[in-house]
C-alpha positions as CSV (number, residue, x, y, z in Angstrom):
1,X,0.0,-0.1,0.1
2,X,2.8,2.4,0.8
3,X,4.6,1.4,-2.5
4,X,1.7,2.3,-4.6
5,X,1.3,5.8,-3.0
6,X,4.9,6.4,-3.7
7,X,4.6,5.1,-7.2
8,X,1.6,7.1,-8.0
9,X,3.2,10.4,-6.6
10,X,6.4,9.8,-9.1
11,X,4.1,9.2,-11.8
12,X,2.3,12.4,-11.3
13,X,5.3,14.5,-10.6
14,X,6.9,13.1,-13.8
15,X,3.7,14.5,-15.8
16,X,4.0,17.9,-14.5
17,X,7.5,18.4,-16.1
18,X,6.2,18.2,-19.5
19,X,3.1,20.3,-19.2
20,X,3.1,24.1,-20.5
21,X,-0.1,26.1,-19.9
22,X,0.6,29.0,-21.9
23,X,3.0,30.2,-24.8
24,X,4.9,33.4,-24.2
25,X,3.9,36.0,-27.0
26,X,5.9,39.2,-28.0
27,X,4.0,42.6,-28.4
28,X,3.9,42.0,-32.2
29,X,1.8,38.8,-31.4
30,X,4.5,36.3,-32.3
31,X,5.5,33.4,-30.0
32,X,8.9,34.1,-28.4
33,X,9.9,30.6,-28.5
34,X,9.4,30.0,-32.2
35,X,6.3,27.7,-31.8
36,X,3.0,28.6,-33.5
37,X,0.0,29.6,-31.3
38,X,-2.5,28.1,-33.7
39,X,-4.6,31.3,-33.6
40,X,-4.8,33.7,-36.7
41,X,-6.6,37.0,-36.1
42,X,-8.4,38.7,-39.2
43,X,-9.0,42.4,-38.4
44,X,-10.1,45.4,-40.3
45,X,-6.8,47.3,-41.5
46,X,-8.6,50.5,-40.4
47,X,-8.1,49.2,-36.6
48,X,-4.3,49.4,-37.2
49,X,-4.5,52.9,-38.2
50,X,-6.4,53.8,-35.1
51,X,-4.1,51.9,-32.8
52,X,-1.1,53.8,-34.4
53,X,-3.0,57.1,-33.7
54,X,-3.6,56.2,-30.2
55,X,-0.2,55.2,-29.4
56,X,1.2,58.3,-31.0
57,X,-1.0,60.7,-29.0
58,X,0.8,61.9,-25.7
59,X,-1.4,62.9,-23.0
60,X,-4.2,63.9,-25.4
61,X,-7.8,63.9,-24.1
62,X,-11.2,65.1,-25.1
63,X,-13.2,66.2,-22.1
64,X,-15.8,68.7,-20.9
65,X,-15.1,71.5,-18.6
66,X,-16.1,75.3,-17.7
67,X,-15.5,77.8,-20.7
68,X,-17.3,80.2,-22.9
69,X,-19.4,80.3,-25.8
70,X,-20.9,83.2,-28.0
71,X,-24.7,83.2,-28.0
72,X,-26.0,84.5,-31.3
73,X,-29.8,83.7,-30.8
74,X,-32.3,83.7,-28.0
75,X,-35.9,83.6,-28.7
76,X,-39.1,81.5,-28.9
77,X,-39.1,80.8,-32.7
78,X,-37.7,77.4,-33.5
79,X,-37.6,78.0,-37.1
80,X,-35.8,81.3,-36.7
81,X,-33.2,79.5,-34.4
82,X,-32.7,76.8,-37.0
83,X,-32.1,79.5,-39.9
84,X,-29.5,81.3,-37.8
85,X,-27.7,78.0,-36.8
86,X,-27.5,77.1,-40.6
87,X,-26.5,80.7,-41.7
88,X,-23.8,80.7,-39.0
89,X,-22.5,77.3,-40.1
90,X,-22.2,78.4,-43.7
91,X,-20.3,81.5,-42.6
92,X,-18.1,79.8,-40.2
93,X,-17.7,76.2,-41.0
94,X,-14.8,75.5,-38.6
95,X,-17.0,76.6,-35.5
96,X,-19.2,74.3,-33.9
97,X,-22.7,75.4,-33.0
98,X,-25.2,74.1,-30.4
99,X,-29.1,74.6,-30.6
100,X,-30.6,74.3,-27.1
101,X,-34.1,74.7,-25.6
102,X,-34.5,76.1,-22.1
103,X,-38.3,76.5,-21.9
104,X,-39.7,78.7,-23.3
105,X,-36.5,79.9,-25.2
106,X,-34.4,78.4,-28.0
107,X,-30.7,79.4,-27.9
108,X,-28.1,79.2,-30.5
109,X,-24.6,79.1,-29.0
110,X,-21.3,78.8,-31.1
111,X,-17.7,77.9,-30.2
112,X,-15.8,76.1,-27.5
113,X,-13.6,78.6,-25.7
114,X,-11.5,78.0,-22.4
115,X,-11.1,81.8,-21.7
116,X,-13.2,84.7,-22.3
117,X,-10.4,86.4,-24.3
118,X,-10.7,83.6,-26.9
119,X,-14.5,84.0,-27.0
120,X,-14.2,87.6,-27.5
121,X,-12.4,87.2,-30.8
122,X,-15.5,85.3,-32.2
123,X,-17.7,87.8,-30.7
124,X,-16.0,90.7,-32.4
125,X,-16.5,88.9,-35.8
126,X,-20.1,88.0,-35.3
127,X,-21.4,90.9,-33.4
128,X,-22.3,93.0,-36.7
129,X,-24.1,90.0,-38.2
130,X,-26.1,88.7,-35.2
131,X,-27.7,91.1,-32.9
132,X,-28.2,90.7,-29.9
133,X,-25.0,88.8,-29.4
134,X,-23.4,88.0,-26.0
135,X,-20.5,85.8,-24.3
136,X,-21.9,83.3,-22.0
137,X,-20.2,80.7,-19.6
138,X,-21.1,77.1,-20.3
139,X,-19.8,73.6,-20.2
140,X,-17.6,73.4,-23.2
141,X,-15.7,70.3,-25.0
142,X,-11.9,70.7,-24.6
143,X,-10.0,69.0,-27.2
144,X,-6.2,68.3,-26.7
145,X,-5.6,65.8,-29.1
146,X,-3.0,66.4,-31.7
147,X,-4.5,65.9,-35.2
148,X,-2.4,64.1,-37.6
């Protein structure tokens, strides 16, 4: 009885020497020991472009925070608010516009500025086109990503 326990223990220990649970894989997804993993990943090539862009961005984030926008319309007429928004988007295509409804007023706001001085530049351009026009504090989108 004692010998069978020892023999069984020796057999079990000998099997553990040849068991490998995982294969080490490098960052480029190739096995480091030269063996094949048996798994082939077929992915859209656009994912590689996104991954490359993500790795190249250093400390770039998109977040929201306190800032300023230029309000170019405040009134009860939804159609007029939409017309002003479309007109502004045609004249200033690089500036984001926002249409909000705070009962009973529709408001059209433009821009995402961190400081009042940045908003003042846009205000000086649009104050002759849209009247009344004002700089208002708002929660804005702050984008620090470096575009390629």
